[in-house]
N, C-alpha and C positions, 0 to 999 in steps of 0.2 A: 391984347384982346382981338386984334385984327389979323393974327396969324391964321392962315387957313387950316382947317382940320383935314388930315389925310384919312381917306376912307378906301378900303380895299374890298371889292367883291370877289369871292372865289366861288365860281359855279362848278359844281362837281357833276360830271357827266358819266353815267354808269348804267349798264344793264347786265343782268346775269348772262352767262355764256350758254346760249340756247342750242348750240350746234352739237350734234352727235358726230364725233370725228370719224367714226367707222362708216357710217352711212352717208355723211355729208349733209344730212337734213337738219333744218332748224325746227325745234318743237313749237316755238311761239314767234309771232311776227313783230315784237315790239321794237327791236332795233330798226327795222325797215320803216315802221310807221313813225317812230319818234324822230327819225332822220328828217322827214319832210315837215314835221310839225315843230320840232324844237332844236335839233342839233344845228341845222343850217341857220335858222333865223336868229337864234340867241347871239350869234356872232355878227350876222348880217345887219342887225339893227344898229350896230355901232357905227356903220357908215354914215348914218344920219346925225351922229353925235361925236364929232372928231376929237373932243377933249376928254371923253369918258374912256379911260383905260380900265381893262378888266383882266382878271386871272381866270383861266379855264383849266380845270383839272380833268383830264380825259383818261379814263382807264384803258390800258392797252388792249385788253380783250374786247372792249367795245370798238376800238379803232379797227381791230382785225375783222370784226363782224360787219362793220360799215363797209370796209373794203371789199368783202365778199359780195355784198349786195350791189355795190357800185360796179363790180366787174360782171354782174349777172350770174354769179356762181352761188348766190344765196337762194336756197329753196325752203319754203315752208308751206304747210298744208293750206294756210289761209291764202297765200299767193297762188298756189296751184288751183284752188277752187275758185279764186277770183278770175283766173284766166279761162276756166272751162266755159264753153258756150252754154248759156242757160238752158237751151233745149236738150242738151246732152247730160244734164245733171241726173244722177240716180237719186232715188228717194233718200238713201242714207246720207248722200252729199247735201241734199236739200235740208235734211235735219241738222247736219253740222252747221250749215250756213245760218239757219234760223236760231240755233243756239248761240253761235259765236260772233256773228256779224253785227251785233249790237253792243259789242264790247267797246264802249266809248261813253264819255259823260253825257247822259241823256239831255240835260238842260243846255249845256254849252256847245256840244258837238253834234247832237242829233236834231234837236229842236230847230236850230237855224235853217235846216233844210226841210221844207214842208213835206216833200215826198218821203223823206227818210222817217220823219215823225209819224206820218200816216202808216208807213209800213210797220213801224214798231207797234202801233195800236192794232194793226191788222193781225200781226202775229200774236199779240197779247203781251201784257206786262209781266206775266209770270211764265216760267219755263218748265212746267211739269210735262211729263211725257205725253199725256193725253192732249194738252193744248198744242204742243208742237206737231203731233201727228195730224191734228185737225187743221193746223195752219198750212201744212204742206199742200193740202187739197184746195185751200182757199187762195194760195199764191199761184199766179200765172207765170209763164216764162218771162213775161215783161217785168213782173214784180221781182223775180229773182235777179234778173239782169240789172235792174235799177239798184237793188240791194247790194249786189256785188260791187258796183261802181261807187255807190254812196258811202259804203263802209271805208273804202280807201280814200275817197275825196275828203271825208270829215277829218282825216289826219293830215291834211295839208294846212300849212300856216296861212292865216288870213292874208298875208302879203301876196301869196301866190293866187289866192282866190280873186284878188283885185287886179294885180299887175301882170299876170300871165294871160295873154290873149286867149289861148286855148282853154285854160281852166276857167277863166271868166265866162266864156261861152257856155261851158258845161254847167256852171252855176246858174247862169241865166236860163238855160233850157230847163233845168230842174227835174225832168222826168222823161220817160220813154226813150232811154238811151239805146244806142246801137252797140253791137258787139265791137265794131271798129272803134267807137268812142271809148269803150271800156278798155280795150287794149292800148289805145293811145294814152289814156290816163296812166295806166301802169307803166308805160314807157317813160312818161313824164316823171313818174315817181322815181324810177331808177336814175333818170337824168339828174334829179335834184340830189339824190343820195350821193351821186358821184361828185357833186359840188362841195360836199361838206368838208372833207379834209383839206382840199386845196384852199378853201376860203379861210380856214384857221391858219394855214401856212402863210397866206398873203398878209393877214392882219398881224401875225407874229413878226414878219419881215419889216412891216411898216412901223413896228414898235408900239402897236395899239393894244396888243394883248400879250400876256405871259402864259405859256402853256406848261403845265406841270403834270405829274403822273401819280400813279398809285401802283402798288405791287400787282403784278401782271393779271392774275385772275381774281383780284380783290379779296385776298384772304385777311383774316384777323391776325396780323403778324405776332402780337404777344402770345396768342394761343398756339401758334405754330412753334414758337420758341420754347414754350413750356405751358401746357394747358393748366398746370397747377397754379399759375399766377392769378387765375380767376378768384382764388380764395382770399386774396389780399383785401379786395373790396367786399367780399361776401364770405366771411369765415365759416358760415354754416352751410355753404353750398355742397351739394352732392355731386362730386366729380365723376367722370367716366371711369370704368374699371381700369382701363389702361391709360397711363399718362402719355400724352402726345408731346414729345420733346424733340423737335427736329429743327433747330435753328438753321441747319443747312438748307432746308426747304424754304424758309423765310428768305434766306439770302439768294436762293435761286430765283424766287419770284421777283426780288428786287433787281437782280442782274438782268433778267429777261425784260423787265419793264423798261429799264434805262436804255438797253440796247435797242429795243423796238421803238422807243420814243425818238432816239437819235436817227434811226433808219427812216422813220416817218417824217420827222420835221427838220432833220439836218443838224441838230445840236442836242446836247444832253440837257435834261431839265435841271433847273436850280432848286426847285421846290417840290413838295409832295404833300398831298392830303393822304395820310395813311388810311387804309380802308376803315370807314366808320369813325375816323378820328382816333383810332386805337393806338395807344402808345404804351411802352414800358421801357425800362432802362436797357434791357437787352435788345429790344426792337430798334430803339433809337441809335444804339451803338452800331448795329448793322446798317441802318440807313445812312448814318454819317460816314461809315467806312466806304460806302459806294459813291461818295462825293456829293451827296445831296446837302445843300447849304441851309435849307429851312424846311420846317414842317408846320402844319396847322392842326389844332385840335380844339377842344371845347373849354369854355371858361371853368367848368366844374373840375377839370383836370388841374387847372391853375390853382383852384381853391384847395384841392386835396394835396397837391404837391407842396404848397407853401404854408398850409395850415392857417390860411387866412380866408376870409369870406369876401365875395363880391357883394357889397351892400347895396340894396336898392330901396328907393323911397316907395311910398304908397302907389305912385303912378308908374312905377317900374324903372325909373331913371337910376343910373348908377351913382351912388353918393361918394364912392372912392375911385373916381375914374382914372387917376394916375396909376392905380394898381392893374386894372384890366386893359386899358387902351395903350399898350406898348408891347413891343417884341422883347423876348428874354433870350439870354444865352444859356445853354446847358452843355456841360462837358459829357459827351457821349463817347465812351471809350477813350481814345486818345485825341479826339477831335471835338471842337466846338460846333454846335449846331444852333441856329436861331429857331425860336418857336413863337408863333402868333396864336392867340386864343380868340375864338369866335365869341361875339356878343350873342348869347343864346337867344335873348328876347328879340333883338332886331332881326336875326336870321329867321326865327319862327314866325314873326309877323308876316314876312313875305311868303314863307312856306305854307302857313296854315290859317292865317287870319284875314289878310287883305283881300283874298279872293271874293269875299262876300260884300266888300265895300265898293262904293263908287270910285272908279280909278283915280280921278284927280284928288279926291278926299284922302284916299290911301297914300298917294304920293306926297301930299302936303303933310300928312301926319308923320310920315317917315322923315321928311326934311325937318320938321319941327323937333323931332327927337335928336337928329344930328346937330342941329343948332344948339339944343339944350346941352348936349355933350361938350360942344366947343366952349360954351359959356362956363360950364362947370370946371373945365380944365384951367380956364383963365390964365394966370401968370405961368402955370406949369408947362404950357405948350408954346412958349415964346420961340423955342428953337424948331418947332414943327416936328418934333420927334415922336409924337403920339400917333397911334394908328388904330382906327376902328375897323375890325375885321367882321365882315358879314359873309357867312359861308353856308351854302345850302345846295340841295339838288338842283341841277339846271334844267331838268325836264319834267319831273313828276307833278309839280304843283300847277302847271299852266292850264291843264284841262279843266281845272276848277274855276278859272278866271273867265270872264266874258272876253270874247275875241282873243282867246289864247294868251292873255296877259299883255298883248301888244299895247293896249291903251294905257295900262298901268306903267309899264316900263318906259313908254314914250313920254308920259307925263313926268315920271321920276327923273329920267335922264335929262329932259329939258330943264327942269328946275335945278338940277345939279350943275348943268352948264351955265345957267344964268346966275348962279350964286358964286361970287369970286372967293368966298370963304369956305367952300367945299372943294377939295382937291381929290379927284378920283385917280388912284394910282394902282399899279401892280405891286405885289408884295416885294418882289426883288428891287423895283424902283425905290421903294421906301427904305429897304435895308441898305442899299448902296449909299444913299445920302444920309441916313440916320441909323448907323449900326447900333445894336442893342447895348444899353449901358448897365442893365441890371441882369443878374444871373440867378438861376435856380440851381440849388444843390441836389435836388431830388425830383424824380418824376414818378407820380402815382400811376400804377397800371390801370387803365380803363379806356372807355370809349366816349363818344359824344353823348351817349344815352346813359344818364345817371352815373357817370364815371365808373361803370363796371361792365362786365361781359355777360350779363344775365340773358340777353337776347339769344346768345349763341352757345351757351353751355349751362348745364345744371338741370334742365328739364329732362325727363326720361327719354323723350324723342331726340333731343339734342345729343344726349350722352350716347344713345344707341348709334347715332350717325358718327360720332367721334370714334367709338369702338370699331365700327365697320371700316372707317378710314384707316385706322391704325392696323387692323387685321390685314387689309388689302395691301397697304404699304409694306408691311413685314413680308408678305408673300412675294411681292415684287423684288425686294432686296434679296430674299433667298434665291429666287430664280436668277437674279443677276450674278450672285456668287457662284451658283451652280454652273454657269457658263454655257447653258444649253439653248439659250434663246438668242436669235439674231439681234445685233446691235440696233438696227432700225426699228425692230419691234419693241425693244426695251425703251428706246427713246420715246416712242409713241405711248407706251404704257405709263411712263413718267409724266407725260403731258396730261394724261387722264387723272393721275394723282393730283397734279397741280390744280386742275379744274375743280376736282372734288374738294380741294382745300378752300375754295372760295366761300365768302361769307353768306352768299345768297341762300344756300340750301337751309342752313340752320336758322336764318331769319324767319323762315316760314314754319319750321318745326316748333313744337311747344305751343303754349297758349298765348303768346305775345301778339302774333299777327296771323291773319288769315286772308286768303284770296280765293277766287274761283278757280285758280290754277294750282292750288296746293298739291294735288295729286300729280300734276305735271312736273313740278319742282322735285317732288319726292322721286318720281321716276327718273328724272335726269341725273340726280345725285347717284342713285343706285346703278343706273346704266353706265356711268363713268367708271364705277368700281367693277362692275361686271365685265366691262370691256378690258380692264387690266387682266383679269383671269383668262379671258379669251386670247389675249395677245401673248401671254406667257404659257398658254396651252395647259392650264390647270382647270380642274372642275370648279364650277361656280358654287360657292357655299350656299346652302339652302337659305341662310338668313337673308341673303341679298335678293331672294326671289319674292319676298313679302314686303309690302309697304312699311315704312318706318312710322308713318302717321297712324296712331293707335286706332282711330275710328275706321281705318281702311284695312287693318291687318286681318280682321276676321269678317270679311264680306259675306253677309248672309245670302244664300241663294234666293232667287225670287220665290221659289217653292221648295221646301225641304222634303227629302225622301222620308216617307212615313211607313212604308210597308213593302214587303217583297213584291217583285214584279216578274211576269212570265211572258215577255214580248216574243212574238214570232219574228225571226230575223229574215225579213223579206224586203226591207227597204220601203215599206209602206206602213202607214198608221192603220193597222188592221181594224182596230175598234177604239172607242173612246177610253176603254179601261186599261189597255195593255201598258201604258206609261203613266197611269194615274198616280201611282205611289212613288214616282221618281222625283229626284231633286232636279232643279232647273237653274242653270247659270245663264243670265242674260249678258251676252258678251259685251254689249255697249257699256255696261256698268263696270267692266273689269279693268279699264285702262284710262289713261288721260286723253289729252287732245288728239294724239296721233291715232288712237283707236276709236275716235268719234267720227272719223272720216269714212270714205267708201270702204266697204268690206264685203266679203262673200258669205260669211257665216253669221248667223243670228243667235242661236241658242245651242247649248250642250245639255242634254239630259243624262242622268246617271242613276243607276239603281242596282239592287242585288236580289238574289235569292240564295238558297243554301249552297248551290253549286256554282253559280256564275256571277260575274259583274257585267253590267250592260251599259253601253253608251249609245246615245242617239245624237247625231249632229244635224242640225237644220240649216239650210241655206237661207240667205236673205231673200225676201220676197221679190226683190228687183232682179235677181239672177235669172237669166234666160237659159233655156235648155242648151243652146249652142255654146254658151259660155262655160258650161260644165265639161264639154267634150275634151278639153285639153288640160283638165285639172288633175292634181294629185292631192287628195286629202288624207293626211296621216294622223293617227292617234299613237303617240309614242309614250310608253309607260316606263318611267324610271325604275331601275332596280327590278325589272321584271323581264330580264333577258332581252331588252330592247325590241319589243314587239312593235311592228309598224304595219298598220292596216291602211292600204292604199285604195283610193278610188281613182283610176287613171284610164285615159283613152276611152272615155265614155260618151255616149249620147245619153239620153234619159233612160232609166230602167234597164241598164245593162249589167247590173251586178257590181261586184267589188272583188279585189284581189287582196289576199292576206300574204304579207311578206314578213318573215321573221328574220331578225338580224343576228341570231346566235344559234349554235347547235342545239342548245338545251330546249328550245321551243319548236324545233322542227318536228313535224308529225303530230303536234298537239292540235286538237280540233277547235281552232279559233274560227268563229263564223263572222262574216260581214256581208252586208247586202245594201245596195243603193238603188233607189228609185225616186220616190218623193223626198226621202230622208236617207241618211246613212245610219244603219243600225249595226252594232258590233256586240258580240258575245265572247267573253274571255273566261275560261274556267278559273275558279278561285285558286287552284293550286299553282297557277302560273305566277301570280303576283306574290303569293306566299305571305300575305299580310295576316296577322292575327287580330283578334278583337281589340279595338282601341288603337291599333297601329295605322299609320298613314300610307295612303297610296298616292303617288305623285305622277302626273301626266301632263302633256301639253298636246295641242292640236296644231298641225302645220298645213298650210295650203301652198302648193307649189304650181308653177306653170313654167314649162320648158326648163325644168330643173332649178329654177330660181324661186326662192321663197317670197311670196307676196303677202302672206299673213301668218301671224303666229299668235296663238291664244294660250296663256297670257303672253304679252309681248316679250317678257323676260321671265325666267323661272318656270314654275310649275303650278298647276292647280293641285290642291291637296284635298283628299277625301279621307275621312276617318272610317276604317272598315268596322262594321257593326258586329256585335256579339249575338249570342243566341236570343237575347231578350230584345232584339232590334225592333220588332213590331210593337213593343210596348213603350218605346221611347222615341223622341225626336233627336236626330243627330245633325251635326253641322258639317257643312263643306264650305271652304273659303279659298279665295285666291291669295 
């Protein structure tokens, strides 16, 4: 009865890969912000509790992103707009800040800072366009500067708010910050990001933590090996048209992860949390072949693999603890691998429940459950060979806790240290002293969520993503066989495929999960595939130019074209009626985060009559006349002999130059004029579209031959050319 109970915490640290490898820009800031709030302090807190050993599973692609920011090489629009002096912000940048700089838990991260809370209410609790436009005029430069600083400050762990002299002074001051203070805070942020990886290395060398890994870009390994395996748990699932069966990619992700881990921490990892706890017989064989000694997954996988149930009482306690609370051996290929199974309930209590409890009460409840497990094992744990595995995300839950979870974890770790019958161990520590005695003969393919893969495959959007991934990978393989692409470009193209194989994109597709950044994740997934085609110098398939998210695939214009129009091509809005029947695309609605930042253009109008198609391009109201003087605005029509209409070398009202890029369009009377707006007239016989056919185009803005904007950011806008009965029907245009 007095044998201590061994308990292993595995904290899984992961973020999607936000970087566009071709531009070097990060779409979203969450790696940078979680580094100062979670990644550093989750390890640093252990310095206060020297007998609490932990296991941290850190995804290699996260480590790579942390290292980028630590070196000062990570760039994201949130960071760039945080640096911008408040008095230099354009209206469009102010709009971005008001929309995005309250992305934090309002109750636990914004409310503790009175000035931040006041700014939230000054902006308004809802984000419709009218309220944001009104808020821009209500906010002074001082308001915006304070908001820039406070957004970054709220993502600092409480330990820095108290113990760092500079940050404590900022907290004490509370408002009316200076530009110098703001930049100093951002410098402090980078300083802390640079401490993250060295701190884990130190604790590992001290024997305080075990560091494990995950396949490099966090793919669902069983689905890479064979996407058809999803039908094992879901026989009625509708799978993608093309089966994805590339175990060589799964192996490449494993090889890259292990090599990167060794390069970063000086030794190969012994353990692995496969992405989302996903396992299959083929995946485990690959993992074992790479020298990994143990993996962790969920208790439901144990149930499905052994055809036995983890039985629980009315209060949730496990009534057959000898079954769940032990490691197992499994013959994976020609090697044995150990498997530990997470206690689903204990893990979810920390992840989803205790955040609403008083910290000490939550910690005490958790300890009572561990004590109950120890008592339930009774005589069976005399050798101390049982292990309770608690496995969850190491970053995402803490913003829902008061004080970033510090009070809860401090209380819990203190109680654990004070209890001689609770022994906090790393997984490898336990396996070295208590090798598994029981064996599993079969592994059921599934993840930690309902022991299946429903989150990532089966929904129409998920399947579309898998089809696009397979299509792009096949194109890359063909280009590689043709031998016409340089090896360095091929290597970079493969990297994009591996990124696109990550689990994060399909996590947000379908109806399982949703976030304010859905369209950004969609864009990132497709951008990685589009980059492959660019690198192998092949035309980008039109499918990739449209969002996978069904609600975004057919974006309705703000106003639909309803009648023929007859504008005068003079660069001026001659009268109210000349563009009245045109369709309107509001550009801020056509892209994700990257296109909510500062931009030159605001709207594109389009319309027809029996002879011509017309375009009108409006500049953002913030753009000054002298800013236009060195711009080149081009409207490029696909499959229309590459017409390019340029506005270049202009002051205001100096006209426009039409430049055609093919012999077929030379001499054709294409008209363009720029003054207040850019107006363009293209004869219908140029684009050759028939009724019901699509016209594709995009708009590019260049300065000094470098593109600074492209609408849409990838692909083309699509307009359906109307028939003779056009004026009796409403037709659609979408991006």
